[in-house]
RODO-2510 file (C-alpha; in nm, 4 decimals, decimal comma):
residues 205
     n   res          X          Y          Z
     1     m    -2,3444    -2,5653     1,4426
     2     s    -2,2626    -2,5432     1,0716
     3     q    -2,1343    -2,2175     0,9283
     4     p    -2,2423    -2,0704     0,5915
     5     d    -2,0390    -2,1463     0,2808
     6     w    -1,7226    -1,9480     0,2123
     7     y    -1,6919    -1,7200    -0,0887
     8     r    -1,4650    -1,8601    -0,3590
     9     d    -1,3393    -1,7116    -0,6851
    10     p    -1,1686    -1,9985    -0,8733
    11     r    -0,9615    -1,7562    -1,0825
    12     a    -0,8425    -1,5377    -0,7961
    13     p    -0,4814    -1,5698    -0,6718
    14     a    -0,5999    -1,5147    -0,3113
    15     q    -0,9320    -1,5904    -0,1474
    16     p    -1,1156    -1,3560     0,0906
    17     v    -1,2140    -1,4889     0,4309
    18     q    -1,5789    -1,4029     0,3732
    19     f    -1,9061    -1,5905     0,3776
    20     d    -2,0450    -1,6335     0,0275
    21     w    -2,3891    -1,4755     0,0564
    22     e    -2,2647    -1,1751     0,2520
    23     f    -1,9717    -1,0964     0,0281
    24     r    -2,1675    -1,1370    -0,2952
    25     r    -2,4245    -0,8824    -0,1741
    26     v    -2,1461    -0,6398    -0,0851
    27     l    -1,9671    -0,6928    -0,4184
    28     e    -2,2922    -0,6284    -0,6055
    29     y    -2,3357    -0,2985    -0,4241
    30     y    -1,9687    -0,2056    -0,4720
    31     a    -1,9754    -0,2772    -0,8468
    32     k    -2,3058    -0,0962    -0,8952
    33     k    -2,1862     0,2226    -0,7250
    34     k    -1,8574     0,2359    -0,9210
    35     f    -1,6532     0,3874    -0,6408
    36     q    -1,3559     0,5853    -0,7680
    37     r    -1,1388     0,5964    -0,4548
    38     v    -1,1089     0,2947    -0,2255
    39     l    -0,9304     0,2305     0,1034
    40     e    -0,8795    -0,1057     0,2722
    41     i    -0,7483    -0,1366     0,6280
    42     g    -0,6168    -0,4872     0,6936
    43     v    -0,5204    -0,6713     0,3746
    44     d    -0,3644    -0,9974     0,4960
    45     t    -0,3186    -1,2141     0,1829
    46     g    -0,5167    -0,9725    -0,0341
    47     g    -0,8322    -1,1745    -0,0981
    48     t    -1,0729    -0,8827    -0,0641
    49     l    -0,8242    -0,6371    -0,2151
    50     y    -0,8179    -0,8434    -0,5340
    51     q    -1,1975    -0,8332    -0,5554
    52     w    -1,2099    -0,4535    -0,5129
    53     m    -0,9661    -0,4241    -0,8011
    54     k    -1,1525    -0,6757    -1,0153
    55     h    -1,4920    -0,5122    -0,9591
    56     s    -1,3841    -0,1482    -0,9926
    57     f    -1,5714    -0,0688    -1,3122
    58     v    -1,4431     0,2859    -1,3444
    59     h    -1,1527     0,4369    -1,5343
    60     r    -0,8282     0,4212    -1,3382
    61     p    -0,9632     0,3756    -0,9843
    62     v    -0,7459     0,4732    -0,6882
    63     i    -0,7011     0,2039    -0,4235
    64     c    -0,4981     0,2476    -0,1048
    65     a    -0,4260    -0,0605     0,1080
    66     v    -0,2915    -0,0529     0,4641
    67     d    -0,1429    -0,3562     0,6330
    68     a     0,0983    -0,4155     0,9192
    69     v     0,3674    -0,6796     0,9354
    70     e     0,1474    -0,8522     1,1931
    71     w    -0,2035    -0,7611     1,3051
    72     p    -0,3004    -0,8641     1,6567
    73     g    -0,4593    -1,2057     1,6198
    74     c    -0,3986    -1,2233     1,2454
    75     s    -0,1167    -1,3510     1,0263
    76     g    -0,0539    -1,0220     0,8471
    77     a     0,0564    -0,9807     0,4885
    78     g     0,3805    -0,8096     0,5757
    79     t     0,6062    -0,6683     0,3073
    80     g     0,7989    -0,8017     0,0114
    81     g     0,6443    -1,0690    -0,2087
    82     k     0,2794    -1,0088    -0,1296
    83     v     0,3019    -0,6347    -0,1944
    84     h     0,4671    -0,7197    -0,5260
    85     d     0,1699    -0,9459    -0,6050
    86     w    -0,0748    -0,6716    -0,5140
    87     q     0,0974    -0,4344    -0,7536
    88     k     0,0763    -0,6928    -1,0318
    89     w    -0,2979    -0,7204    -0,9726
    90     a    -0,3269    -0,3432    -0,9850
    91     d    -0,1406    -0,3346    -1,3157
    92     t    -0,3726    -0,6034    -1,4544
    93     f    -0,6858    -0,4073    -1,3655
    94     d    -0,5384    -0,0619    -1,4406
    95     v    -0,5620     0,0527    -1,0804
    96     e    -0,3652     0,3440    -0,9343
    97     f    -0,2409     0,1591    -0,6278
    98     y    -0,0878     0,2852    -0,3041
    99     p     0,0282     0,0170    -0,0574
   100     v     0,0954     0,1532     0,2897
   101     i     0,2817    -0,0820     0,5224
   102     g     0,2520    -0,0041     0,8910
   103     d     0,0208     0,0172     1,1888
   104     s    -0,3098     0,1791     1,0879
   105     h    -0,3194     0,3507     1,4295
   106     d     0,0158     0,5244     1,3739
   107     l    -0,0529     0,8919     1,3034
   108     n     0,2172     0,9001     1,0359
   109     i     0,0363     0,6189     0,8562
   110     v    -0,2947     0,8017     0,9000
   111     d    -0,1422     1,1135     0,7435
   112     e    -0,0044     0,9145     0,4493
   113     v    -0,3407     0,7510     0,3875
   114     r    -0,5152     1,0884     0,4084
   115     s    -0,2903     1,2199     0,1318
   116     h    -0,4492     0,9736    -0,1136
   117     g    -0,8089     1,0500    -0,0124
   118     p    -1,0861     1,1329     0,0286
   119     y    -1,2376     0,7890    -0,0230
   120     n    -1,5746     0,6734    -0,1480
   121     w    -1,5362     0,3239     0,0017
   122     i    -1,3447     0,2367     0,3199
   123     f    -1,3257    -0,1303     0,4208
   124     i    -1,2205    -0,1961     0,7815
   125     d    -1,0795    -0,5440     0,8477
   126     g    -0,7603    -0,4866     1,0436
   127     d    -0,7269    -0,4809     1,4206
   128     h    -1,0319    -0,6699     1,5501
   129     k    -1,0019    -0,5665     1,9144
   130     y    -1,2605    -0,3113     2,0292
   131     e    -1,0059    -0,0376     2,0959
   132     g    -0,8327    -0,1059     1,7647
   133     v    -1,1360    -0,1019     1,5383
   134     k    -1,2703     0,2026     1,7221
   135     a    -0,9425     0,3827     1,6540
   136     d    -0,9663     0,2900     1,2851
   137     f    -1,3203     0,4260     1,2731
   138     e    -1,2205     0,7520     1,4400
   139     n    -0,9085     0,7970     1,2252
   140     y    -1,0526     0,7086     0,8851
   141     y    -1,4230     0,7933     0,8940
   142     p    -1,3410     1,1644     0,8459
   143     m    -1,1687     1,0666     0,5193
   144     l    -1,4985     0,9660     0,3579
   145     a    -1,5989     1,1680     0,0549
   146     v    -1,9526     1,3013     0,0224
   147     n    -2,1795     0,9983    -0,0303
   148     g    -1,8988     0,7676     0,0819
   149     v    -1,9482     0,4504     0,2863
   150     m    -1,7468     0,2718     0,5535
   151     v    -1,7707    -0,1071     0,5630
   152     f    -1,6919    -0,3312     0,8610
   153     h    -1,6183    -0,7030     0,8551
   154     d    -1,6833    -0,9376     1,1495
   155     i    -1,9818    -0,7519     1,2921
   156     v    -2,1218    -1,0783     1,4326
   157     e    -2,0003    -1,1713     1,7792
   158     h    -1,7083    -1,4137     1,7420
   159     t    -1,7989    -1,6704     2,0033
   160     s    -1,4790    -1,8751     1,9744
   161     n    -1,2458    -1,5746     2,0054
   162     p    -1,3530    -1,3098     2,2587
   163     t    -1,0720    -1,0744     2,1536
   164     v    -1,2612    -1,0153     1,8270
   165     s    -1,4892    -0,7329     1,9354
   166     v    -1,5920    -0,5549     1,6159
   167     h    -1,9540    -0,6313     1,7048
   168     r    -1,9296    -0,4015     2,0079
   169     l    -1,8382    -0,0995     1,7972
   170     w    -2,0901    -0,1941     1,5294
   171     n    -2,3719    -0,2056     1,7842
   172     e    -2,2703     0,1381     1,9109
   173     l    -2,2701     0,2774     1,5569
   174     k    -2,6147     0,1347     1,4879
   175     e    -2,7480     0,3167     1,7918
   176     r    -2,5717     0,6390     1,6954
   177     y    -2,6777     0,6286     1,3277
   178     p    -3,0056     0,4299     1,3256
   179     l    -3,1050     0,5298     0,9708
   180     r    -2,7623     0,5144     0,8119
   181     y    -2,6582     0,1501     0,8035
   182     v    -2,7314    -0,1859     0,6456
   183     e    -2,5942    -0,5234     0,7467
   184     f    -2,5455    -0,8546     0,5696
   185     i    -2,5581    -1,1609     0,7945
   186     s    -2,6032    -1,5013     0,6355
   187     s    -2,7684    -1,6780     0,9263
   188     p    -2,8997    -1,5826     1,2712
   189     d    -2,7002    -1,8765     1,4085
   190     q    -2,3572    -1,7930     1,2662
   191     s    -2,0758    -1,7293     1,5131
   192     m    -1,8431    -1,5089     1,3046
   193     c    -1,8182    -1,2799     1,0006
   194     g    -2,1070    -1,0554     0,8958
   195     i    -2,0607    -0,7303     0,7056
   196     g    -2,1986    -0,3886     0,7984
   197     i    -2,2149    -0,0783     0,5788
   198     l    -2,2284     0,2628     0,7432
   199     f    -2,3363     0,5437     0,5130
   200     g    -2,1409     0,8622     0,5640
   201     n    -2,4206     1,0655     0,4108
   202     p    -2,7905     0,9746     0,3696
   203     e    -2,7569     1,0358    -0,0053
   204     a    -2,5258     0,7342    -0,0247
   205     v    -2,8164     0,4898     0,0134
***
C-alpha cells in the first residue's frame, strides 16, 4: 500500500513529518486566521514549528514550544543546539518565542506553559500513547482562548505501531463534539498521519 506524498519546503532547515495534502490544508487555515498566540506540544526537530513561525502573518506573534529530551517512541529534540536553532528562526520571523523543555505532563511544565497563554492555536504532536495524548488534551485544552482551536496529528490508526493511539482519543472527541471538528485525511487507505482540528468555540469555524 503506497502512502501519500510527504510535505516538503525546500528552503526550510527542518522538514515536518506530515503528508503534503493534509499539511497544506492546515497551513492555509492557519495563515488565513492569523493566530496571535500559538502552542506546540512535541517539537522534535522543529519541522512544524518552523512553518508556524513562517506563516504567522501577524505582528510579533507569541509561540510557545514544549519538548522533552525524549518522547516515548520518538527521537525528541532535546536541549542545546536545536533550541538555539529554534530561537534563530524566531528572530528571523520576529516571533516572541518561549521554548519549554520538559515533560508536557509535568504540572510544573503545564503551569509554565499556562503563563504564556491563552492560546489561539494549540498543536498536539507529543506523546502518542492514548493516556499521554489524553493528558495533553486535558491539561492544555483549557488554555484555549475564545475562538481558539486545538489540532491533533496522527488521528489515523497507525497500523504498524499499535502504541500510537491518538486515533482513539480523536474518535472520542468526535463523539463528544460532533459539530465542532474537521479532519484532513489524504486517503481512506493510509495507515498513519491525518490531522484533526477541534474548535474550542463554534465561532472559530
